[in-house]
C-alpha positions, 0 to 999 in steps of 0.5 A: 499499500502507498501513503501518497496522498491522491491528488482531488479531483478537478471539477470542471468550470461553469459557463453562463450560455444563452440558448436559443430555441426555434420557438417556446414547445422546443426550449421547453424540451430542452430543460425537460431532457436536460434540465439545466440550471436557469438564470433569468426567465425566457425571452421572446424573440420578434420572430418567434425565438425563445432563449433562456441563460443557464449554468452548466459545467463544460464539459457539458454544454455541447450536450445542449445543442441539437437540432433548433438549437444554438447555444451561445457562450457569455462567460465562466462563472467558476473564471468569475466567482475565482477573481472575486474572491482572489479580492477578498482579505485575508486574516481577522479584522477586528484583531487588532481590537476594531469595533465596528463601525456603522447605524446599526445597534451596537451590543453589548456583549 
């Protein structure tokens, strides 16, 4: 037996995608079959096409495409999350005895 720790499995990035279908029935069928996480409400175009933003792992994005459906990558949600996390400071900002300030009631204790 080896005592070498294995690396944790990597997770695929989550992409924000715009899925556009030729009509509402086609979009409903896609959403029912693939069950992606949706972001917002469907939008109906003047020509009758219907689109919705969804979030899906990058290795499953191509599986959303089918006859009557186009998929457009809007962005990488995982990358945006990592960038936002990099902006968060480290350490305890109240460690030096600083008291939080603001409009809330300050409770003793």
